[in-house]
N, C-alpha and C positions, 0 to 999 in steps of 0.2 A: 504494500500500500504506500503510495507516494504522499498523500495528504488526506485529512478528514475535515469536513466542514459541517458544523451543526446547522440543522434546519429548524425553522420556527413551528412547523406543523408536519403532519404526515405527508410524504410525497405521494402524488396521485398520477403524475405523468412526467415523461422525460422525452426530450427531442434534441437531436444534434443538427446544426445548420452552420452555414458559412456567412460571416458578417463582412469580411473584407474581400471584395471582388477586385479591387484595384491594386492589391499587393501581389508581388510575384509569387510568394509562398503563402498559400492560403492555409490557415489553421482553423479547424472547426471550433465552434462554441457549443456549449451544452445548456439547454434551458430545462429547469426543473420546476414543475408546478407543485406547490405545497400550500394548502389552505387558500387564502386570498392573495398569495404572492406568486410571482414567477421570478426565479433566480436565474441569472445568466452567469455562466462560468466560462472564462477564457484563459487558456494557458494554465489550467488547473488552479485558478484563483478566482475568487468572487469578482465579478465585473460590474453587475448592475442588478437592482432589485425593483421590479414593478409591483405596485399594489393595485389589485383590481377593485373597482368601486363596489360597495355593498349592494345587494339586491333586496328589494322589499319582500317581506314575508306576506304570503297571501292572507287576506282577511279571514277566510274560512278557518285556516289553520290557526291563526292568531286567536280567534274566538274560541276554538276548541281548547287551547291551552289555558286561556283566561278562565274558562268555565271549569277546567280541572283544578286550577289554583283556588277558585272560590267554592269548590265542591258542589257545583251545580249539576254536573253530569257524572255518570259512572265511567270507569275506565273502559268497559266494553262498548259503551255508547260513543266514547271518544274515538276508539279504534274503528268503529263502523263509520263514523263521520270522516275520519282521515282516509280510510280505504275508498269511500265514495269520492272524495276530493281527488285522490290519486287517479282513480279510474276516469275522472272527468278532465284530466290533463293538468291538474295543479302541480306545480313543482314544489315538493315538500322539503323541509329542512332535514338535516342529518338526524336531529333529535326525533322527529316524527317517523322517519324511515327506520331508525333503530327500534322504536316502539312497535312498529308493524312487523318487524322481523322476529319478534318474540311470539311465535305462533302458539296459540292455545295453552299457554302456561300462565294462568291468572295470577299466581303468586309473583312470578318474575315481572309480569306486566305492572302490577300494583307497586312493586318495589322500584321499578324503573320510573314510574310516574312520580312517586314520592321523592325520588332523588333529583329528577330533572324538571319538575313543574315550575320551579322558580327561576330557572336559568333561561337566558335569552337564546332563542334558536338562531341559526345562521344557515344560509344556503351556500353550499359549495358547488360551483359550476365548473365543469370540465367539458370543453367542447372538443370534439375530435374531427 
């Protein structure tokens, strides 16, 4: 290993590309997507960091989590609402997708909701 660079979030995509078309010796750069950032590395060193703008959370999803915080709906009702929103093309936050991935285990679902209902959701966007 030549070097190690810490990232601020879990990497979700990587791509190599050429930045310098006018130089006689072209060296590739590496782009790493991690959370809302895109890190550019050139010559095995950090070169640039782009920060992607935040995306708005859909109002339906926001209402579901607000109702969970206020104990106005049950966990199963929230899961049904989130599944319907997902089927209708709503882009859900990682928090909601994680809740939906806990299939048919009511204890785990309730524990997840209790742990995450007060945290802010965020949308991670990776376009291919």
